[in-house]
N, C-alpha and C positions, 0 to 999 in steps of 0.2 A: 331235718329240713336241709335243701343245698345251702351252701354257703352264700351265694350270688341273690337268691329270695331272702336269707335272712338279713344281708345287708340292706336290702332295699327297704325290706320293713322298718328297720334300723334308722335307716336315712328318712324315712317318711314321718315314723314315730317324733323325732328330733326336730324336724321341721314343722309339724303342727302341734308339737308341744302335748303328746299324747302316749299313752303306754303302749307297748307295742302290742298287746292282747285287745286292746281297742282298735288299735289299726288293722289287724287279722279278723277281729269280728266283723268291722264294718265292711271290710273286703268280699268276707263271705257273704254277709247280708246281701250285698249290692249285687253278685253274682247269682245267689239263688233267686232275688227277684226278676233278674234278666232270664233266667234259665225258665221260670215258671210262667212268667209271661202274664197277661191279664185275663182273666176267665171271658170277656166281653171281644176282648181282640180275637181269642181261639175261637169263637162261635161266629165271629165275622168270616174270619178266613174259612172254617168249614162250610157255611153258607154259600161262599164266593165259588168253594170247589165244587158244590153241589150243583150250582147254576151252570159252572164250566164244562162239567160233565155231565150234564144233563140226567142228574141222580132224581129218580123216583120214589115216592113212599106211598103207602096207604092214603086215599084223601080224606079218612075219617081219622088220621091219627091223632089230631087236636084234641077229638073229644074222647078216644079210647087208647089213650097212650098207656095207660095200666093193663089194658087187655094184651098188647104187644108187647111190653116190657117183661112183663109176668107169665105170660103165656109159653106153654113147654111147645118145643116143635118136633 
């Protein structure tokens, strides 16, 4: 671990009266949540892209989704 990062972790741990391991865990959890995002947000972005680029799909997709998912092409 770079010395500068170690010192930053040590400073936060002392300031918040936590173990360094806890500071690291919390930082990792926060970053993972940010990177993973929210499934609902992702679907909304996908829907916005579909609208923007005028994507089209089968008219019966909501009824026959299994057929389209598992059918071999």
